[in-house]
Structure formats: structure tokens, C-alpha cells
N, C-alpha and C positions, 0 to 999 in steps of 0.2 A: 143420467146417461142417453146419451144421441145409439142408435142402432146404429147410423154411419155417419163422420165426422170425415168431412175436406181437409187438406191439409192444401193452402195456397201459399204461404212461404217459405223460400226454401232454404230458410235452416230450421224450422220446424221440418221438414222434409227429413232434413239429414241427421236432425238426430230417431227423429222413428223409425231410418233406415242403421241406427245404428243394431247391432243383433242385440250387445243384450239390452238395450231400450227396450228394441221391438218387445223382447220379453218380458219387461216390465209390465207394459203394458198389456200384456195378454193374463198374466198375473192378475196385473188389477181388471179386470172386467169385475172383479167384485174387491172388495174396500180390505184395505190391508197398508200395514204401515215396515218402515224400514228392516225389525226386528224383523218380524215373522217373513217378508219375505226373503231379508238376508240366507233363512231357513231354507225356502223355493230354489231358490234358484243356484245358491253353494258361492256365497259373495258376501265378502265380510261390512257388516250394517255402514261404513263409514263411505263406503264403498256406494253401495247402496242408494245411500241418502245424494250422494254427490250426483246419482243418473236425478235421482226423481226432482230433485232442483232441476237441474235442467230441462227436464220432459215438463214439471209445471211449467217455469217460464214461457213454453213455447203453449201453452196452453195443454199439452197434450193429459194434464194430472192435474185432479181440481182434488183442495181439500176435503174431507168428507166432518171431519172431527178432531178436537185436539183432547189427549188422554194425560191428566199429570198423576205420574207414578216415581211418589219419592221425590227428586229433585229432576227432575225427569219429565219433561212434557214430548208425549207421543205422537206423532203426525198419523192419521189414520188418513191415507190418501186411494184415489179412487178416478180407470180412465173416463176418462169425459166422452169413451163416444166405445160400442163393440169393436167394427171395428174402423178405418181408417182407409180414404183414399185418395192418394197423393197425383193432384189435378198437377196439366201443365201446366198450369200457369205458374208453378213453382220453377219453372225454366222456361224462362220468360223466352229469354235473348234464342232460342233452339227449337223451343214448343212446332209440335207440328202447324204447317197453314192449309187448308180445305182447299185452299185459292188459289194456288200451287199445283199447273197442271194436273183438275177433274179429269178425272177417269171414272165412268160407271164400276169399269169392267180391273179396275187396278183394286190389291190388295193395300198395298201403301195408302190407296188413296181413304180409301175404307176405314186403316188405321190413324188416318187424321182427321173423320169426321170424327170418330170414337171418338179423342180425344178433344176436340170436339165440343163434342155431347162432356162429358165428365168438368172440362175445363167451366160451362156455358153453367150448368144446372149446380157444380157444383160452386158458382158463384151465388146465385139464386139459393139454394140453400143457405149456403151463411146470411143474405139478406135477409130468406123468409127467419129465420131462425131470432137475428139482432130485431128486428120487427114483431118479435113474435105472432106470425105468422107461417101460414101453410103454402107449400106451390102445387100449383095446378098444374096436375101432368099426368100420362097417359101416356103405360108401352105393352109390346106384343113378343110374346117370350113362344117360341115355335118350334115343329121339326118338320121336315118335309123331305121322305125319299125318295129321288129321283132317278128313275129308274135309267134315263140317259144321257149326256149333256144335251142332245135339244130338247128331252123334256125342259130341261131345267131353264136353255135359255128359251124355249116360250114362254116355262112359269113367266120371269123377271119379266120380257115384253108387257105380258097381260098383267103383274102383276105394275107395273110404271104406268102402262093406258090407263089404270084403271084408279090409282092412286095422283094422277093428272086429271082428270073426273073430277074424283071428289073434289078434291082444292079446287077445280074454281066452279064447283057449285057452292060453296059454303068463302071464298075468299070474299072480300068486300075492299077495296085495297080508299073508300068512302065513306066506311064505315067509322064514323064518329064515337069518339072513348073508344077504339074499337083499338085490340092491342096482337099484333103480329107474336105470330106460335114457329117454330122451329119445326117440319116433321122431318125422321132421317129416318130412315127402312135401309137395312141391309142382310145381306141373302152371304154365309160363307159354309164352310165345310163342316158339317159337327167335326170335335177333336176327340177323336178313337184311342185308346191305349194300344189292341191290335196293331195297325193299322197308321202308324203316325207317315207316313209315305203317303199316303191318301190322299190330305190335304193341294198338296205339291198337283197330284193327277188332274185330280177336279177342278181346278182354277186352271189346267194349262189347257184343260178338253174344250 
């Protein structure tokens, strides 16, 4: 079982978003049969079986083992991942395009970049899984509290300069056998439960 799996197919995404099937996926973090799942989710075994077949068809659950009980064969299933991410590729015709109207200060452009990140890394993960290899990535997640909008702007300016200088130092357009890497750096207000309007205020400030 993978820690995270990427759903790129629109039909698979639709199947995973069905409330009953999403519940079954959560329950199948540990192996289970239609009979045991039926008790947990309060549905008839036949209905659970129907949903499991659909999930299996889209590669979201897999067969762990078959147990013979009298004249009945019990199929024990397990989710293929502990959690799932739906790639924007599943909505290919309407997926965000960060190439349109790039604006470093636009929250919607940031969202388009994030969508591209999910799509690209998802594609890399799927390819790496098939090749039984790992994807070379690096990420930083942190939090900073600014005293003012001016401090935030100054921080963003210095960060931009630092990254530009670092890229210029290591980028080698003529490197034989080199491989391009995408660098995405984002800064956005942290979500707070107490002050939901905080994000809007800081974006406009």
C-alpha cells in the first residue's frame, strides 16, 4: 500500500468522490471483505460488493486474498493507498494553466501553480512506481509571522532575489546529461480557525 496515490483518470476520480465509496476506501486502510465492511458501514453485502467492484476496476482497491467458506469464496480487499490526491489532469479540459496571466501577487495564480505541482509530481510518482524507482524531490514547509504588510513585502522581495541568485549559480543550460527541475516557492496566509477573514485582509494589504 502506498502512503499517497494520485488519481489522474476522470472516471476513477468520480468513483473515489462517491460518498459511499470514499467511506469504503477509508475503511479499507486495513484489509476487509464485503461481509465485514457491510457491518461497519451499515449496508447490504451485495451493495458493498457492487461498490468494491467499481473501486477495483479503477485500481483504487486490490485483492489481498481469497478465503473459501463452504460454497462461497470471500474476497479480502485493501485500498491501494492510505490517502488519495486527485490530479488536475483528471479535469484535463478545464485544469488551471499558470501560463495564463502570471502574477506573483495573485492568489489565483498561486492556486494554478499549486495545481500544476500536483499534476506534475503526480505524473512523476505514477511513472516512478511503474519503473520501481524513487522521485528526487525536496520541499520546505514553514511558518513566519510578519509585523506588517511592509515586512511581508520586503521578505518576499529578498526571498525572490535569493532564489534568483541561487538558480543563476547552479543552472547550467549546456550541461550534458543534465535534467531540468522546476522550482516553486509560495507564500500565503496561514489558515486560522478564529479569524477566517484574515486571509483576505492580508492578501489585499
